[in-house]
C-alpha positions as CSV (number, residue, x, y, z in Angstrom):
1,M,51.1,182.2,37.7
2,R,48.2,179.8,38.9
3,H,50.0,175.9,39.6
4,T,47.9,172.9,39.5
5,E,48.3,169.3,40.4
6,G,46.4,166.3,39.6
7,S,46.4,162.6,38.4
8,F,44.9,160.2,35.9
9,K,45.1,156.4,35.4
10,T,46.5,154.2,33.0
11,T,44.4,151.5,31.8
12,S,46.3,149.0,33.7
13,G,45.2,151.6,36.9
14,A,48.3,153.0,37.9
15,N,48.1,156.6,38.8
16,I,50.3,159.3,36.8
17,Y,50.4,162.1,38.3
18,Y,50.7,165.5,36.2
19,Q,50.9,169.4,37.1
20,H,50.6,172.7,35.4
21,W,51.4,176.0,35.7
22,Q,49.0,178.6,33.5
23,P,49.5,182.6,33.0
24,E,46.9,185.0,33.8
25,G,43.8,184.9,30.7
26,D,44.2,183.2,28.0
27,P,47.1,181.1,26.8
28,K,48.7,181.5,23.2
29,A,50.1,177.5,23.1
30,I,50.7,175.6,25.4
31,L,54.0,174.1,25.6
32,L,54.4,169.5,27.3
33,V,56.9,169.1,28.8
34,V,58.1,165.2,28.7
35,H,60.9,164.3,31.2
36,G,63.9,162.4,31.7
37,L,65.2,159.2,33.5
38,A,64.9,159.2,37.0
39,E,63.8,162.8,37.5
40,H,60.4,164.4,37.1
41,S,58.4,167.3,35.9
42,G,59.1,169.4,38.4
43,R,62.4,170.1,37.8
44,Y,61.4,172.1,35.1
45,L,61.1,175.8,36.7
46,N,63.2,177.4,34.4
47,V,61.2,176.8,31.6
48,V,58.1,177.5,33.6
49,N,59.8,180.5,34.7
50,H,60.6,182.0,31.1
51,F,57.7,181.1,29.1
52,V,54.8,181.2,31.7
53,P,55.1,185.3,31.7
54,L,54.9,185.6,28.0
55,G,51.5,183.5,28.1
56,Y,52.7,179.8,27.5
57,A,51.0,177.8,29.9
58,V,53.4,174.3,30.5
59,Y,51.7,171.1,31.6
60,G,54.2,168.4,32.7
61,L,53.5,164.4,34.0
62,D,55.6,162.2,35.8
63,H,56.5,159.2,33.9
64,L,54.7,155.8,35.6
65,G,57.5,154.7,37.8
66,H,59.4,158.3,38.5
67,G,58.4,161.2,40.3
68,K,54.8,161.2,42.5
69,S,53.1,158.9,39.8
70,D,52.7,154.9,40.6
71,G,54.7,152.1,39.6
72,T,58.4,150.3,40.0
73,R,60.9,153.0,40.6
74,V,62.2,153.3,36.7
75,Y,61.0,150.1,35.0
76,V,58.5,149.6,33.0
77,D,57.2,146.4,30.8
78,K,57.5,147.6,27.7
79,I,57.7,151.6,26.3
80,S,54.0,152.2,25.2
81,D,53.8,152.3,29.1
82,Y,55.3,156.1,28.7
83,T,53.9,156.8,25.2
84,E,50.0,155.9,26.0
85,P,50.1,158.4,29.3
86,L,51.2,160.9,27.1
87,K,48.7,160.5,24.6
88,T,46.0,160.3,27.7
89,Y,47.7,163.8,28.7
90,F,47.5,165.3,25.3
91,D,43.9,164.6,24.5
92,L,42.7,166.1,28.2
93,I,44.7,169.3,27.8
94,Q,43.0,169.6,23.9
95,G,40.0,169.1,25.9
96,W,40.9,172.0,28.2
97,H,42.0,174.5,25.7
98,P,40.4,173.9,22.6
99,G,41.8,174.6,19.7
100,K,45.5,176.0,21.2
101,P,48.9,175.1,19.4
102,V,50.7,172.5,21.5
103,F,54.3,172.2,21.6
104,I,55.7,169.1,22.9
105,L,59.4,169.6,24.6
106,G,61.3,166.5,25.1
107,H,64.8,165.9,27.7
108,S,67.0,163.1,27.1
109,M,65.0,159.9,27.7
110,G,62.4,162.4,27.5
111,G,63.7,163.0,23.3
112,L,63.0,159.2,22.8
113,I,59.8,158.9,24.6
114,T,59.0,162.1,22.3
115,S,60.4,161.1,18.9
116,V,58.6,157.8,19.6
117,Y,55.9,159.5,20.1
118,L,56.1,161.8,17.6
119,L,56.0,158.9,14.8
120,D,52.6,158.1,15.5
121,H,51.1,161.4,16.3
122,Q,53.3,164.2,15.1
123,D,50.4,165.8,13.3
124,E,48.6,166.8,16.3
125,L,51.4,168.6,17.0
126,K,52.4,172.2,16.3
127,G,55.8,171.5,16.5
128,A,58.7,169.8,18.9
129,I,61.4,170.7,21.2
130,I,64.1,167.8,21.8
131,S,66.9,168.7,24.4
132,A,69.5,166.3,24.4
133,P,68.0,163.2,23.1
134,A,68.7,159.7,23.9
135,V,68.1,158.8,20.2
136,K,72.0,156.6,20.0
137,V,73.2,154.0,22.0
138,S,76.7,155.8,23.3
139,E,79.8,154.8,22.1
140,S,80.2,154.0,26.0
141,I,78.4,151.6,26.8
142,S,80.3,148.0,25.4
143,P,78.7,145.4,23.3
144,V,78.6,143.2,26.1
145,T,76.4,145.3,28.6
146,I,73.9,145.7,25.6
147,F,73.7,141.9,25.2
148,M,73.7,141.3,29.5
149,G,71.0,143.9,29.5
150,K,69.1,142.1,27.1
151,L,69.7,138.7,28.9
152,L,68.5,140.3,32.3
153,S,65.6,141.8,30.6
154,G,64.0,138.2,30.3
155,L,65.7,136.4,33.3
156,T,65.6,139.2,35.7
157,P,63.4,142.3,34.4
158,K,64.1,144.7,37.4
159,A,67.9,143.8,38.5
160,G,70.0,147.4,38.3
161,L,72.2,147.5,35.1
162,L,73.3,151.1,35.6
163,A,72.8,154.3,37.3
164,L,73.4,157.9,35.8
165,D,76.0,159.6,37.1
166,A,74.7,163.0,38.6
167,N,78.0,165.0,37.9
168,G,77.3,164.9,34.5
169,V,73.4,166.6,34.6
170,S,74.9,170.1,34.4
171,S,78.7,171.9,35.1
172,D,76.6,174.1,38.1
173,P,77.4,172.2,41.3
174,Q,74.6,174.0,42.7
175,V,72.1,172.0,40.0
176,V,73.9,168.8,40.8
177,S,73.3,169.6,44.8
178,A,69.6,169.6,44.1
179,Y,69.5,166.7,42.3
180,V,71.1,164.6,44.5
181,N,68.9,165.6,47.6
182,D,65.7,165.7,45.3
183,P,63.6,162.9,47.6
184,L,61.7,162.6,44.2
185,V,64.8,162.0,41.5
186,Y,65.5,158.2,41.4
187,T,69.2,158.0,42.1
188,G,69.9,153.8,42.0
189,K,69.9,152.0,38.7
190,T,68.0,151.8,35.8
191,T,66.6,148.3,35.6
192,A,67.5,145.7,32.1
193,R,63.9,145.9,31.4
194,L,63.8,150.1,30.9
195,A,67.3,149.8,29.8
196,A,66.4,147.4,26.9
197,E,63.3,149.2,26.0
198,M,65.2,152.6,25.6
199,L,67.5,150.4,23.6
200,G,64.5,149.1,21.3
201,G,63.0,152.8,20.8
202,M,66.7,154.2,19.8
203,Q,66.5,151.5,17.3
204,R,63.1,152.6,15.8
205,I,63.9,155.7,15.7
206,T,66.9,155.4,13.5
207,A,65.0,152.5,11.4
208,E,62.2,155.4,11.2
209,A,63.1,158.8,11.9
210,A,63.0,159.7,8.4
211,S,58.9,159.6,8.8
212,L,59.5,162.7,10.9
213,H,58.2,166.0,8.8
214,L,56.9,167.9,12.0
215,P,58.8,171.8,12.4
216,M,61.5,170.7,15.5
217,I,64.0,172.5,16.8
218,L,66.8,170.6,18.9
219,V,68.9,171.7,21.5
220,Q,72.2,169.8,22.8
221,G,75.1,170.5,24.8
222,S,78.5,169.7,23.3
223,A,80.0,168.1,26.8
224,D,77.4,166.2,27.4
225,K,78.5,163.1,29.1
226,L,75.1,161.2,30.2
227,V,73.8,161.0,26.5
228,D,75.8,161.0,23.2
229,P,75.7,164.3,21.3
230,D,75.6,162.7,17.7
231,G,72.5,161.1,18.8
232,A,70.5,165.5,18.3
233,K,72.7,165.1,14.4
234,M,71.8,161.8,14.1
235,L,68.0,163.4,14.4
236,Y,68.2,165.8,12.5
237,E,69.8,164.7,10.0
238,K,67.6,161.7,9.1
239,A,64.1,163.6,10.2
240,S,62.3,164.8,7.0
241,S,61.1,168.1,8.5
242,K,61.4,171.3,5.7
243,D,62.1,173.1,8.8
244,K,63.9,171.9,11.8
245,T,67.3,173.9,13.6
246,L,69.8,172.1,15.2
247,K,71.4,174.4,18.1
248,V,74.7,173.2,20.0
249,Y,76.2,174.9,23.2
250,E,79.8,174.9,23.0
251,G,80.7,173.1,26.7
252,F,77.4,172.7,28.1
253,Y,76.8,169.5,29.9
254,H,73.2,167.3,29.4
255,E,70.4,169.8,31.2
256,V,71.0,172.7,28.9
257,F,68.1,174.2,30.3
258,N,69.5,174.0,33.9
259,E,73.2,174.9,32.9
260,P,74.9,178.8,34.1
261,G,74.2,179.7,30.3
262,R,70.9,178.6,29.8
263,A,69.7,182.0,29.4
264,Q,70.6,181.8,25.6
265,V,69.2,178.6,25.8
266,L,65.5,179.6,26.8
267,Q,66.1,183.0,24.7
268,D,66.9,180.3,21.4
269,V,63.4,178.4,21.9
270,E,61.4,181.5,22.7
271,D,62.7,182.8,19.3
272,W,61.7,179.7,17.9
273,L,58.5,179.0,19.2
274,E,57.5,182.8,17.6
275,A,58.0,182.2,14.8
276,H,56.0,179.0,14.8
277,L,52.9,180.7,16.4
């Protein structure tokens, strides 16, 4: 396995960090990982260690304001500050691997970013793996909080609004401990502007998901406390894809690839990928 790091600049001049893992020999397909809120691309080693030995190349980038990339932490002016660098990175990958099938794998906020990205670019991809997507407003977030978020987004866009509960990441205490102690994980509050932009993305997905037609598999833990588990179901039901699969794992928390029972999730995704090559 070969590991490579690099960076590219956005149109505004910010440096976006990326890394990739290559199998020995020519990869049979590409997995493009789109990470979640406050984390980074280096937290997907369970995916890397499973799929690279099978002949897949795994590519990931750190979003603006995340991990090793530039930017104010967990802040964007608009959601396209995530999707535009993703398109740049995709184009780079295609240049490095012309003709190779590319599957996108988005988790949590990365599932939201992926879904928004697919509305505009799905025909360039072979398929999508979407994990615990943040595409539905949780019922635990009150209308007052949503209103205040929109208000603060305009008045004080970098004000902190909500923080993630690290204990909801995984039912494995070691995963939670590693998350909390990871210097590249941001444990403060999400900025008001990002929260508002995520809400806008969720509303767009709800309105336009029927235009999605590419093959997709959605994987979701039933005991997810960080996103509404019904979001995956909503996306599955609204998408027009004739080839779509929804896997709900009973008792699993938010990060299904980091749960004690992750071997089943990885096997299900592997089986799905192999059937779509």
